[in-house]
N, C-alpha and C positions, 0 to 999 in steps of 0.2 A: 603224689601225692598227696591227692585228691582220690584217688583209690585207694590209699594205708588208711586213709580218716577214715573212708566207707568202710571198709573192709573195717576192722575197730570197732565202730560203731556198731553195726551189723550183726558181732559177735556178742555183742552183748545186752544190745538192747531189741524185743521184740520190735519192730516197725511196719509203720501203714508204710508209708512213703521216710527218703530218704532222699534230698541231695546234695552234694557240697561242690561247690565252687570257687575258681581264686586263682592262682596262682603267685609265685613269689614268694613263699608265708604267709602270704596275706589269702584266708578264706571263712564262706562264711556256709553255713552248715544249714540246712531246711530237716525238720528231721517231723516226721505224727505217730506217734505210739500211745498206745493208753497206757501203756506203764508210766506215764507220767500225771495217769486222776488223781489229785488230789493233789502235787505236789504242788506250788510255789517256783513262778517263772527262775527264782535266783538258788532252786534247790534242782530244775531241770540242770542249768545251765553248772551247777557245781557239778550235776552226774559230769556232762559230755567236755569240761576240763579235766576229771580228773583224770577219765577215758584217756584221755589229747597228752594230758602231766608232761610224758615225756621230752615230746615234743613241741609244746612249749621250750619248756628248760634249757636243751637246745638250741631254739632258735628259728629251728625251721619250720617249725607255724610262731611268725609271731602277731600279726592282729588273727581273729576272733569270731564275727559274727554267730548268733546262735540265734535261730528261731525254732522254738520247743515249742509242737501243739500236740492234745490228745483230737483224736479219729470227732467228738463232738465239739474242738471250739473251732 
């Protein structure tokens, strides 16, 4: 699932850095992208949650921690 999460996010967001850790439906996403410039933390999280929504609804992702930053943060 870590590889699938990485693939989904990297297909839609140009990332300077992306790592996904975790197992058994509990994951942590650390992402650095300048596409987040000018966005609040909530807006950034909504983007990631939106990309992974199908997996959250099916329970394949139960807990998701997101650390989303720009390259200047």
